[in-house]
N, C-alpha and C positions, 0 to 999 in steps of 0.2 A: 865592226864596220857597218854601222847602220847605213842604209841607203838614203838618198835624197832625191827630190824631184826638181829639175831645173825649170827655168822660165820658158823652156821650149815646149812645155806641157800644153796640149791642145784641149784639155778637159774632156777627153773622150769617154771617161767613166769606166774604162775596162779594168784599171788596176785596183780600185778600191775593193770590189767584191772578191778579188783573188787573194787578199792578204789574210792569212790564217790568224794573225794576232790583232787584227783591227787597228793597225798602225797608220793606215792611210785615211786621210780625211780631207774634205774640201776646205782650203784656206780662203783667204780674202779674194784671191784672184785665180789661183791654181791649186791643184791637189798638193798636199804636203804629207810628210812622213814623220811620225812621232818617233824619235830615235830611242826613246826609252822602251818602246814596244817592238821595234824592228829587230828581228833576228836573222834577216836575210833568208828567211824560211828554214834556217838550220833547225833540225828537229822535226820539221814537218815535211820538207821536200828536198830533193837534191839540188834544185836551182831556185833562184828567187822568182816567184811566180809573177810578180808585177813586172819585172824586167822581161820575162818571157812574152807577156801579152802587150807590152807597150809598143804602139805602132810608130812612134817617133824617137824611140831610144833616148829618153830624157831622164832615165833613172840610174845615175852612177853611184858609186860608193861615196859617202860623205867623208871628205878628208879630215873633218873635225871630229869624227867619231870612229877612229880606227880601233877595231876589236878583233881579237883572234877567234878562230873557230871554237876554241874552248870557252872563251868568254861569251860568245853567242849561244853556245849550248847551255851554259849556266843561266843565261837570261831566259832561254826557252824553258828550262826546268822551273825557274822561279815563276814565270808567267803562267805556265800550264799546270804546275804541280806534278808533272810527269817526269820520271827519271829517264835519262837517255839509255838506249839499249846498247 
């Protein structure tokens, strides 16, 4: 379940540095999330860090990228080369 940023984004710049996978980047108008890199912070943190810091709550789960926690953990392991504990 990769996350996505909606057009309610105010470009406040707080989410991008919080992403441990560098999945968040500036798009043409607002920040966007690369679903291939987003693990919802699984493997890194207990909660999605971008969601935690977003002042306008514009980062929901992307309904087009539904993934289980196990799939997110596998993506984390592939991206980082680290095995889950």
